[in-house]
VOGU-519484 format. One line per 5 residues: for each residue x, y, z of C-alpha. Coordinates in steps of 0.25 Angstrom, whole numbers, m for minus. Layout:
% residues N
X Y Z  ... .
END
This chain:
% residues 872
179 340 693  165 334 696  163 321 687  147 321 690  137 323 678 .
135 337 674  121 342 670  125 353 661  135 355 650  148 361 654 .
154 372 645  166 366 637  176 375 644  170 371 658  170 356 654 .
185 357 650  189 363 663  181 352 671  186 341 662  200 343 658 .
208 346 671  205 333 677  209 325 664  223 333 664  235 330 672 .
242 341 680  256 345 677  266 343 688  267 354 698  275 366 694 .
271 365 679  262 374 672  249 367 667  245 373 654  231 365 654 .
225 371 667  222 385 671  234 391 678  224 398 688  214 386 690 .
221 372 688  207 366 688  203 373 675  210 373 661  218 384 655 .
208 392 646  214 387 633  214 373 638  200 374 642  196 379 628 .
204 368 622  197 357 630  184 363 629  184 362 614  189 348 615 .
178 344 625  168 351 616  157 341 612  160 331 623  151 337 634 .
141 327 638  130 327 649  137 314 655  148 321 663  162 326 663 .
168 312 664  161 308 651  166 321 644  180 318 649  180 304 644 .
175 309 630  186 320 630  197 310 633  191 301 621  191 313 612 .
205 317 616  210 302 614  204 302 600  211 316 597  224 310 602 .
222 298 592  219 307 581  232 315 584  241 303 584  235 299 571 .
238 312 565  252 312 570  254 298 564  247 301 551  255 314 549 .
268 306 552  272 317 563  285 312 569  296 316 578  308 307 575 .
316 301 587  324 291 579  335 291 568  326 283 559  315 293 559 .
307 287 547  304 273 554  304 278 569  297 291 568  291 295 581 .
277 301 580  276 315 584  270 317 598  259 328 599  249 329 610 .
235 331 608  233 344 616  240 357 611  247 366 620  239 379 621 .
245 393 623  237 405 627  239 418 618  245 425 630  256 414 632 .
258 414 617  260 429 616  271 428 626  278 417 619  277 423 605 .
283 436 609  294 429 617  297 419 606  298 429 595  307 438 603 .
316 426 606  317 422 591  321 435 587  331 435 599  337 422 594 .
339 427 580  346 440 585  355 431 593  359 423 580  361 437 573 .
371 441 584  378 427 585  380 426 570  383 440 569  391 450 579 .
390 440 591  387 452 601  380 443 610  392 434 612  401 446 613 .
393 452 624  391 440 632  376 438 630  378 425 623  390 416 627 .
399 412 616  399 398 620  384 397 618  386 402 604  399 398 598 .
400 386 606  387 381 602  386 371 590  374 378 585  382 391 582 .
388 392 568  401 400 567  400 397 552  388 406 551  393 418 559 .
391 431 552  380 425 543  367 433 544  355 426 537  344 434 530 .
338 445 539  346 440 550  336 429 553  343 416 559  331 411 565 .
319 408 557  312 399 567  315 396 582  308 387 592  307 390 607 .
303 379 617  295 386 628  292 380 642  281 385 651  284 387 666 .
276 384 678  270 398 678  266 397 663  278 406 658  284 401 645 .
299 400 644  309 397 632  316 385 635  324 382 622  325 388 608 .
327 381 595  334 389 584  341 379 575  330 371 568  318 371 577 .
308 360 576  293 360 579  287 369 568  282 357 561  277 349 573 .
270 361 578  262 362 565  259 347 565  254 347 580  245 359 576 .
239 352 564  236 340 572  231 345 586  223 357 581  215 348 572 .
211 340 585  207 352 593  201 361 582  190 367 591  200 370 602 .
211 375 592  200 386 587  195 389 600  209 393 606  212 401 594 .
225 394 591  236 401 583  239 395 569  253 391 565  252 393 550 .
255 407 548  268 407 557  274 396 548  270 404 535  277 416 540 .
289 409 544  291 403 530  289 417 524  299 423 534  309 412 529 .
307 415 515  308 430 517  322 428 523  326 422 509  330 430 497 .
319 422 489  308 427 499  295 420 497  301 412 486  311 406 495 .
312 391 494  311 386 509  315 372 513  315 364 527  328 357 529 .
326 344 537  336 334 542  327 323 536  318 312 540  327 308 552 .
325 321 559  316 320 571  307 331 566  306 327 552  291 327 552 .
290 342 555  300 345 544  291 339 534  279 345 540  285 359 541 .
290 359 527  277 354 522  269 364 529  278 376 525  278 371 510 .
293 370 509  302 358 505  308 349 516  322 346 513  334 339 518 .
349 343 517  350 334 505  339 342 498  348 355 498  361 359 492 .
369 371 492  374 377 479  380 391 478  377 394 492  362 392 490 .
353 380 494  346 372 484  335 361 486  337 349 477  324 346 470 .
320 338 459  320 350 450  334 354 454  340 363 465  331 374 470 .
335 385 479  332 385 494  331 398 501  326 394 515  329 382 523 .
321 379 536  330 369 542  327 358 552  342 353 551  351 357 562 .
362 366 560  373 356 561  368 348 549  365 360 540  378 360 532 .
388 349 532  399 359 525  399 368 538  392 360 549  391 345 551 .
399 339 540  392 326 543  378 332 540  370 325 530  358 333 532 .
364 347 528  367 354 516  381 358 512  383 373 510  370 376 518 .
377 386 527  384 393 516  371 395 509  365 401 521  377 410 523 .
375 415 509  361 419 512  355 410 502  346 402 511  338 405 524 .
339 395 535  329 393 546  336 394 555  350 399 552  361 389 555 .
368 392 568  355 395 577  357 382 586  365 389 597  353 397 601 .
346 384 606  356 382 617  348 383 631  360 392 636  357 403 626 .
343 405 632  350 410 644  356 422 637  344 426 629  338 436 639 .
350 445 638  352 443 623  337 447 621  340 460 629  352 463 620 .
347 459 606  332 462 608  332 473 619  322 466 626  320 454 636 .
315 440 632  300 440 631  300 425 634  310 420 645  319 408 642 .
320 397 653  332 401 661  344 395 654  359 395 658  372 390 651 .
382 382 660  393 388 652  391 401 660  399 398 672  390 406 681 .
378 399 676  385 386 679  389 389 693  374 393 696  367 382 689 .
376 369 693  372 369 707  357 370 704  357 361 691  345 353 696 .
337 365 693  339 367 678  338 359 665  352 356 658  352 358 643 .
364 357 633  369 370 629  373 366 615  366 358 604  361 344 608 .
357 338 595  358 324 599  348 327 611  357 319 620  355 330 631 .
341 330 637  339 343 646  343 338 660  333 343 671  341 346 683 .
330 343 693  330 328 689  345 326 692  349 317 703  361 322 710 .
371 313 702  365 318 689  366 333 694  381 331 697  383 325 684 .
377 337 677  384 347 685  397 340 681  393 339 667  390 354 666 .
403 358 674  411 351 663  404 357 651  396 369 656  394 375 642 .
386 363 637  375 364 647  364 374 649  353 375 660  339 380 660 .
329 382 671  319 371 673  305 375 670  293 365 673  286 364 660 .
272 367 659  262 356 655  251 355 645  240 345 644  243 332 635 .
233 321 631  237 308 637  225 301 632  214 293 640  221 280 639 .
234 285 645  227 292 656  220 279 660  232 271 660  240 281 669 .
242 282 684  231 289 692  239 302 692  241 302 676  227 297 671 .
223 311 666  222 310 650  227 324 649  242 324 653  251 336 657 .
265 337 650  276 346 650  278 355 638  285 365 631  282 373 618 .
290 376 606  287 389 599  293 394 586  297 408 581  297 409 566 .
304 420 558  294 430 553  304 439 545  316 446 550  315 449 565 .
301 444 566  296 431 572  283 423 572  281 413 584  273 401 579 .
260 402 586  261 388 591  272 378 591  276 365 597  272 360 611 .
282 350 616  277 341 628  286 333 637  283 318 639  273 315 650 .
280 317 664  292 323 658  297 338 658  307 338 646  300 342 633 .
307 335 621  300 329 609  313 321 606  311 314 620  297 310 619 .
289 323 621  277 327 613  271 339 607  258 347 606  252 358 598 .
254 372 603  242 381 602  243 396 603  230 403 607  227 416 599 .
218 427 606  208 426 594  203 417 584  214 412 574  211 412 559 .
211 398 555  223 394 546  226 379 544  239 374 545  242 367 532 .
255 361 527  261 367 515  254 381 518  266 388 512  269 383 498 .
281 384 490  285 378 477  286 363 479  299 356 476  303 341 477 .
317 340 483  326 329 478  326 322 491  310 322 491  310 317 477 .
319 306 480  311 302 492  298 302 484  305 294 473  309 284 484 .
295 285 491  289 281 477  299 270 475  297 264 489  282 265 488 .
283 257 475  293 247 481  284 245 493  272 241 484  281 232 475 .
288 225 487  274 223 494  269 217 481  281 208 478  281 203 492 .
266 200 492  267 193 478  278 185 482  272 180 496  258 178 490 .
264 170 478  273 161 487  260 158 496  251 155 484  250 140 483 .
242 141 470  253 150 463  262 141 455  275 149 454  286 144 445 .
301 144 450  303 157 441  292 164 448  297 160 462  311 165 457 .
304 178 453  297 180 466  311 179 473  317 189 463  306 199 466 .
307 197 481  322 198 481  323 210 471  313 218 479  319 215 493 .
309 206 498  319 195 501  334 194 503  343 187 493  345 176 504 .
330 172 503  328 159 495  320 160 483  305 155 484  308 144 473 .
318 138 483  312 141 497  298 148 495  295 149 510  309 154 514 .
308 165 503  294 169 508  298 170 522  310 178 518  301 188 511 .
291 189 522  302 191 532  308 203 524  296 210 522  296 218 535 .
311 218 537  315 232 536  330 230 540  332 219 529  336 209 539 .
332 198 529  340 204 518  328 210 511  323 224 509  309 221 509 .
295 228 511  300 234 525  311 242 519  303 247 508  293 252 518 .
305 259 525  310 265 512  296 270 509  294 276 523  308 283 522 .
305 289 508  291 294 512  297 300 525  307 307 517  296 315 509 .
285 315 520  284 330 517  278 326 503  269 315 507  255 315 512 .
253 311 526  245 299 521  257 294 513  267 294 524  256 287 533 .
254 276 523  269 274 523  271 274 538  259 265 540  263 255 529 .
276 253 536  271 252 550  260 242 546  268 233 538  279 231 549 .
268 229 559  261 219 550  274 212 548  278 211 563  282 198 568 .
294 188 568  288 178 558  279 185 547  270 176 539  268 177 525 .
253 180 527  256 191 537  266 197 527  256 197 515  246 204 524 .
256 215 527  260 216 513  246 217 508  243 229 518  256 235 514 .
252 234 499  239 242 502  247 253 509  257 254 498  246 256 488 .
240 267 497  254 273 497  254 273 482  240 279 482  245 290 491 .
256 293 482  247 294 470  235 301 476  241 310 486  254 316 480 .
255 328 471  261 325 457  273 333 459  288 329 457  288 322 470 .
277 313 467  283 310 453  296 306 460  288 297 469  281 291 457 .
294 289 450  299 281 462  287 272 461  288 270 446  303 268 447 .
302 257 458  290 251 451  297 249 438  310 244 444  303 234 453 .
292 229 444  301 230 431  311 221 439  300 211 443  295 210 429 .
308 208 423  312 197 433  299 190 430  302 190 416  316 186 417 .
312 174 426  300 171 417  290 172 428  280 176 418  279 162 413 .
274 158 426  259 160 429  261 163 443  273 172 440  265 179 430 .
254 182 440  264 187 450  270 196 441  257 203 438  254 204 453 .
268 210 455  264 221 444  250 222 451  244 220 437  237 206 439 .
223 212 437  227 220 425  233 209 418  222 199 421  211 209 416 .
219 210 403  225 197 400  217 187 410  226 176 415  235 175 403 .
250 175 406  255 183 395  269 189 395  265 199 384  253 204 392 .
262 205 405  272 214 398  261 222 392  254 224 406  267 225 415 .
276 232 406  269 240 395  255 244 400  255 259 401  243 259 410 .
248 249 420  255 256 432  263 243 434  268 242 420  282 246 417 .
278 255 406  268 263 415  279 264 426  289 269 415  280 279 409 .
276 284 423  291 286 426  293 294 413  281 303 416  286 306 430 .
300 309 425  295 318 414  288 327 425  300 328 434  307 342 435 .
319 342 426  314 329 420  325 319 418  317 312 407  325 316 395 .
338 315 402  334 301 406  330 297 392  343 302 386  351 295 397 .
343 282 394  338 280 408  324 279 403  326 270 391  322 257 399 .
309 263 404  298 253 400  289 264 393  300 266 383  301 251 380 .
296 245 367  282 238 370  283 230 358  297 224 361  292 220 375 .
279 214 370  287 206 360  296 200 371  284 197 379  277 190 367 .
289 182 364  290 178 379  305 184 380  304 186 396  319 188 398 .
320 199 387  307 206 393  313 205 407  326 212 403  318 223 397 .
309 225 409  321 225 418  326 237 412  314 244 417  319 242 432 .
332 247 428  327 259 421  319 262 434  331 262 443  339 270 433 .
328 280 433  328 281 448  343 283 448  341 294 438  330 301 446 .
339 301 458  351 307 451  342 318 445  332 322 456  337 316 469 .
352 319 469  353 329 458  365 322 452  365 330 440  358 343 444 .
367 350 454  367 362 446  352 362 443  346 373 452  332 379 452 .
330 393 457  339 404 461 .
END
């Protein structure tokens, strides 16, 4: 490509053909290149030409191609940074660790989409729809008359010997004979551009949520290209799928649908949240559901509500501890029986897992002829089962030509597909011996050199690479995952898009679990596509608050308030200890120690500041960022961890900004407290910043959340925590007679965040009567006990099946401050009876804890409401 100045402006398409190929790496020999024209490798494929022409548009200058290339790489670098920010801000994760909350791995998505022509897509769509129907027909036979096994078209060992086949469900036919409601297929493109089915996912396929998120992010970055290529939209496929699921239920369009997740520790938990939110259905865990009278019920704060459809992301084995894995804490006892009775639709039906075996694919061509009366429209990659002795005899001598896969389930992912061409002679002999000993356990597939797609490496990475790898546009092996969604009995809609999965650079094994990346999948239409935005929650149903979500929101409120209080307490104590002009009495020092110990800021072993002020201060500072309580104190760090976990458990209900605030607060606090010897000044700066973030969290809760029952639970949690903590602090200050010390009196006002209000009303006068009036009885002060109590009462009265009257009858509410006699309290204050006042105020903290216990019994564990069911 000439790099001289050009005296006329290239058309954008010509410029793309001139500019992009030199910036892009070539795939290895023998691999299909999706970027370049198959007939002229010096030019781009037509759809990539359009993509880059729209991206370049506006960058053309009279300076030359080199300058335009520099501006293009700068633009793409900026878009890459925007993409990374979107992934972080949206909290998109793919978890690799057991502690998914604190070690979540950001989802990896490439800047460029994978683009499919309409011709390629038409072939894929027809082949995948046929294959989905074929798999459903196989399930009908295997769980019915089993003619395929009897006639030798499907070996019995691949069915009955597979842990994914459930004998307990044989003879049970789901509604309309639909076992599969969603199936995923991994496709590879060979050197000639032909697409092959490599694997199929039928148990609980993942990727539908990530496909949506990738589309949301990438399409916004390349809006002009997205429109110019007439990319198919995804929304209608999801809508029709949900309608199909509901149509399979007796309740029809009124069917309550839920998405069953293993919970926050699942590697794909983010997409469970995302998909449930987008479909407008409840995200539930096993503990949210209960089976009564062979029906499935959802535990909500209104009682038990009937569930008709379950989209499950929980593997078969864990679904029902009564009939499957007895040690499963994720499933629902009696779930299989409810399904047998026809009272719940499960997507997918239990027992579909055996179809995922690579060996099954080798038998599909003959089965298709038998069940459908036609050949497969899209070929499977050649697959064999070593359990067939003839296949083993043929394959073992030439094992190096194939990919070895497990025949049966490998949920622990201990078995990485082994590529024979990489075997050394010793390894080859070991594999041959292993297969000969247990041939049924192994399958073989032909090796196909995967096609490559362009990926954005970035200009910085390109400059730091070797001479042969300095191109900013990389070339990486890829596969696509497409989804067949039920569209009524015997009908299938193939999602016009899906998930592109990319192998790590220089590798050929595509696995998200082992470091791979992803890309959006654009399917081109042959005409302009009617614009329809992809909006979460497009399909609305009656919103419910599950008991688990209510409990998590309650604790999210408690931890939010606890963080605010812990930070304030720590700042007040440290600032007081380092204020040379503050003359504190021994009682005040004892009270500060009491506050710190009772709120987990120091351990019991820490000396009191009256005895050893410096050692006490060092113990408090050392404990602030100690998340493992190595110093014996559960301080600010553990409060942040608790806050993050409770927020993570209800991410589907929180705005992205709220989740981002919690994440950033935790990360920034630990970063600012990094070091072996933290100084008090450093700790105070970190606490001050954290206090600002805690205030922002409170603002987000007040301004961004709908005032529904979930928000009321969060608010109850905040007020329970505030009354318990501040009531206890005030009671101890009175009992220790700290209010008789000027310094202690001022610190108490700071603790209640009421210093300015007090001084504006009472100037500098230290008056116990005024203190009680402001901190206990003032109904307009959000830090007064009466305000907290009255707020609690208001929230309680608006809860469904409000426990207010029952709690009054049981005496649980009798010690709430808004029911106290103001005259009695003021008389005690006027006569300076601190001890009596302290005892009275201490009952507020006890009442708050009793109320928390009562809410738990009624709304979270349903201790008294097993028989309270709502609906049919």
